[in-house]
C-alpha positions in Angstrom: 60.9 176.9 132.2 62.4 174.3 134.6 60.4 171.6 132.9 61.7 172.6 129.5 65.2 172.6 130.8 64.9 169.1 132.3 63.5 167.8 129.0 66.5 169.3 127.1 69.0 167.7 129.6 67.2 164.3 129.3 67.4 164.4 125.5 71.1 165.3 125.5 71.8 162.5 128.0 70.1 159.9 125.9 72.1 161.1 122.8 75.3 160.9 124.7 74.6 157.4 126.0 73.6 156.1 122.6 76.7 157.4 121.0 78.9 155.8 123.6 77.3 152.4 123.1 77.6 152.7 119.4 81.3 153.5 119.7 81.9 150.6 122.1 80.3 148.2 119.7 82.2 149.4 116.6 85.5 149.4 118.5 85.2 145.7 119.5 88.1 143.6 118.2 87.3 141.3 115.2 87.4 138.2 117.4 84.4 139.4 119.4 82.3 140.3 116.4 78.6 139.6 116.6 78.7 138.2 113.1 78.3 134.4 112.5 81.3 132.4 113.8 81.0 129.9 110.9 82.4 132.5 108.5 85.5 133.0 110.7 86.1 129.3 111.0 85.8 128.8 107.3 88.4 131.5 106.7 90.8 130.1 109.2 90.6 126.7 107.6 91.1 128.0 104.1 94.2 129.9 105.0 95.9 127.0 106.8 98.8 125.5 105.0 98.1 121.8 103.9 100.2 120.3 106.6 98.4 122.0 109.4 95.2 120.7 111.1 92.0 122.7 111.6 91.7 125.0 114.6 90.9 123.3 117.8 88.0 125.8 118.4 85.9 123.9 115.9 83.6 121.2 117.2 85.5 117.9 117.6 83.2 116.0 115.2 83.7 118.6 112.4 87.4 118.6 113.0 87.7 114.9 112.6 85.9 114.9 109.3 87.7 118.0 107.8 91.2 116.9 108.8 90.9 113.3 107.5 92.9 113.1 104.2 91.0 111.8 101.2 92.9 108.5 101.1 92.3 107.7 104.8 90.1 104.6 105.5 88.7 102.9 108.5 89.0 99.5 106.8 91.6 96.9 107.9 95.1 97.2 106.3 94.5 94.3 104.0 91.3 95.9 102.6 93.1 99.3 102.3 95.8 97.8 100.1 93.2 96.1 97.8 91.1 99.2 97.5 94.0 101.6 96.8 95.2 99.3 94.0 91.8 98.8 92.4 91.0 102.5 92.4 94.2 104.0 91.1 93.4 106.5 88.3 93.9 106.4 85.4 96.1 103.3 85.3 93.4 100.7 85.3 91.0 102.0 82.7 91.7 101.2 79.1 89.6 104.1 77.9 92.2 106.4 79.4 95.4 104.5 78.7 96.0 106.5 75.6 96.9 109.5 77.6 98.4 107.8 80.7 102.0 106.7 81.3 103.4 109.6 79.3 101.7 108.5 76.2 102.9 104.9 76.3 99.6 103.5 74.9 98.8 106.5 72.7 99.1 104.5 69.5 96.9 101.6 70.6 93.4 101.4 69.3 91.4 100.2 72.3 88.2 100.1 70.3 89.4 96.8 68.9 88.9 93.3 70.5 90.1 89.7 70.0 93.0 89.1 67.7 93.0 92.7 66.4 93.7 94.0 69.9 96.2 91.2 70.5 98.0 92.3 67.4 98.0 95.9 68.6 99.5 95.0 71.9 102.1 92.8 70.3 103.2 95.6 68.0 103.4 98.0 71.0 105.5 95.6 73.1 107.8 95.0 70.2 108.4 98.7 69.6 108.9 99.5 73.3 111.0 96.6 74.5 114.6 97.7 73.9 116.5 95.3 76.1 116.1 92.0 77.9 118.7 90.8 80.4 118.8 87.2 79.3 118.2 84.2 81.5 121.7 84.0 83.0 121.8 87.7 84.0 118.4 87.9 85.8 120.0 87.8 89.2 121.5 91.2 88.6 118.1 92.8 88.2 115.9 90.9 90.6 116.9 93.2 93.5 115.4 96.0 91.5 112.2 94.2 90.3 111.5 92.0 93.4 113.4 93.7 96.2 111.8 93.9 99.6 111.3 97.6 100.3 111.3 97.0 104.0 114.4 94.7 104.1 117.3 95.9 101.9 119.3 92.9 100.7 116.2 90.7 100.5 113.8 89.9 97.7 110.2 88.7 97.8 109.8 85.1 96.6 107.1 84.2 94.1 104.1 82.1 95.2 104.8 82.4 98.9 105.6 86.1 99.2 108.4 85.2 101.6 111.2 87.8 102.1 114.5 86.0 101.6 118.2 87.1 101.5 119.6 87.3 97.9 123.0 88.2 96.7 122.4 87.8 93.0 123.5 84.1 92.9 121.2 81.1 92.2 123.4 78.6 93.9 121.6 78.8 97.2 118.0 79.1 98.4 116.7 81.1 95.4 116.2 80.0 91.8 114.2 81.1 88.8 110.6 80.2 88.2 109.4 79.9 84.5 105.9 81.2 85.0 105.5 79.9 81.4 107.4 76.6 81.5 110.2 75.9 79.1 108.7 72.6 77.9 105.7 74.6 76.6 107.7 77.3 74.9 108.7 79.5 77.9 112.3 79.5 76.6 111.2 82.1 74.1 110.7 84.6 76.8 112.8 83.3 79.7 115.2 86.2 79.6 112.4 88.7 80.0 112.0 90.2 83.4 108.2 90.4 83.0 108.0 86.6 82.9 110.7 84.8 85.0 110.4 85.3 88.7 112.7 84.5 91.7 111.4 81.7 93.9 112.5 79.6 96.9 114.1 76.5 95.4 112.2 74.0 97.6 108.8 75.6 96.7 109.5 75.9 93.0 109.6 72.2 92.3 106.0 71.6 93.3 104.5 72.8 90.1 106.7 71.1 87.6 105.6 72.1 84.1 101.9 71.9 84.6 99.2 74.3 83.4 97.4 76.5 85.9 94.2 74.8 86.9 92.0 75.9 89.8 91.8 73.4 92.7 94.6 71.1 91.3 97.8 70.1 93.1 99.4 67.7 90.6 102.4 68.2 88.4 100.7 66.7 85.3 97.0 67.4 85.6 97.2 71.1 86.5 98.5 73.2 89.4 97.0 75.9 91.6 99.4 78.0 93.8 96.6 78.4 96.4 96.5 74.7 96.9 100.0 74.6 98.3 100.7 75.2 102.0 103.2 78.0 101.1 101.1 79.5 98.3 99.1 82.7 98.6 95.8 83.0 96.7 96.8 86.4 95.3 99.4 84.6 93.1 96.6 83.2 91.1 95.9 86.7 89.7 99.6 87.6 89.5 100.5 84.4 87.6 97.6 84.9 85.1 98.7 88.4 84.2 102.2 87.2 83.6 100.9 84.4 81.3 98.9 87.0 79.3 102.0 89.1 78.9 103.9 86.2 77.5 101.5 85.9 74.6 102.2 89.5 73.5 105.9 89.1 74.1 106.2 86.1 71.7 104.0 85.7 68.6 104.4 81.9 68.9 102.8 81.4 72.3 99.1 80.8 72.7 96.5 80.2 75.4 94.2 77.1 75.3 91.1 75.9 77.2 92.9 72.7 78.5 94.2 71.3 81.8 97.3 69.8 80.3 99.5 70.0 77.2 102.3 68.3 75.5 106.0 69.1 75.3 106.9 71.7 72.7 103.2 72.8 72.1 103.9 76.5 72.9 100.6 76.5 74.8 99.5 77.4 78.3 96.2 77.1 80.1 93.6 76.7 81.5 92.4 79.9 79.8 89.0 80.3 81.5 90.7 79.8 85.0 93.4 82.3 84.2 90.7 84.9 83.1 88.7 84.1 86.2 91.8 84.6 88.5 92.7 87.8 86.8 89.3 89.3 87.6 89.0 87.9 91.1 92.3 89.1 92.4 93.2 92.8 92.4 96.5 94.1 91.1 99.1 93.5 93.8 101.6 96.1 95.1 104.5 93.8 94.0 103.1 93.8 90.5 103.0 97.6 90.3 106.5 98.0 91.7 108.1 95.5 89.3 106.1 96.8 86.3 107.7 100.2 86.9 111.1 98.8 87.6 111.0 96.6 84.5 110.0 99.6 82.4 113.1 101.4 83.5 115.3 98.4 82.6 113.6 97.0 79.5 111.6 99.9 78.3 108.2 98.1 78.2 105.3 97.5 80.5 102.9 94.6 81.1 99.6 96.1 79.9 97.5 93.5 81.7 98.7 95.0 85.0 97.9 98.5 83.8 94.4 97.4 82.8 93.4 93.9 83.7 90.1 94.1 81.7 92.3 93.9 78.5 92.5 90.1 79.0 88.8 89.7 78.6 88.8 92.0 75.6 91.4 89.8 73.9 90.3 86.3 74.9 86.8 86.7 76.4 85.0 85.4 73.3 87.1 82.3 72.9 84.5 79.8 74.1 81.4 79.5 76.3 83.5 79.2 79.5 85.5 82.4 78.8 82.3 84.2 77.7 80.7 83.3 81.1 83.8 84.5 83.0 84.1 87.8 81.2 80.3 88.4 80.8 80.3 91.4 83.1 84.0 92.4 82.9 83.9 94.8 79.9 
């Protein structure tokens, strides 16, 4: 009898103890749950507002990776600028230009090449350009197109990239550079903000009316901005894209495979060097800013800034030199 009673008490004790343990476990707060901690971390991350960083309870290595914004880079600042420009979607892909920029290019047939594509771009530019300031009035608009965003009251000078004070007058240190010289027909587009650029007067005179030719520093046998002590290499590409624009802005202007021309020939070169520079040098931040600013003023864009491969699609088959330059570009 005593043995049976002891067994009964033992069974009841085990049942009571088991129930208590079960209750203690089920009553634990969520933060002490025996479930995987990864699930909890994932939920805490997903509910954080975008501006907040991931919980410090996560391992430091995971936190660094998950909190780094997509645009962040460990490259030097100079490389970051180049990379951010060359990968901007969808601005620099002609296959998508039809739907980009609020439909600006929607009527252009980008399946064409050569003179057919040139004609398409000329028609587009003619229909979009509603206003040009005129050569005498450019000073009123240069602060908008070429202003230094870090120094109000200054503009960024062409070829050197120098930030200089500018009050709208050309009687001082700043004058107007005809990227397409007047003696070669530049007067036809000199009042267009996409073509004429502000420069430092003492630097502007070094080029004269010469064609753009790589490695040259002579006013009659070609000129290269990178050959000047004040010149920056990136202005090779910037100059090339302006020259390409001029050909769609005026039906009379043409590009030639030559290192020099004659007065009144409406020509500019050297075509293969310009195509080469266009591909070698990424779209610059100053080009993007002034393209947008000029759009607001004149109503039109420089398509060779929006997609620099267009130049090879238009002129890439002109001769053996241009074919070699553009061989892998399109």
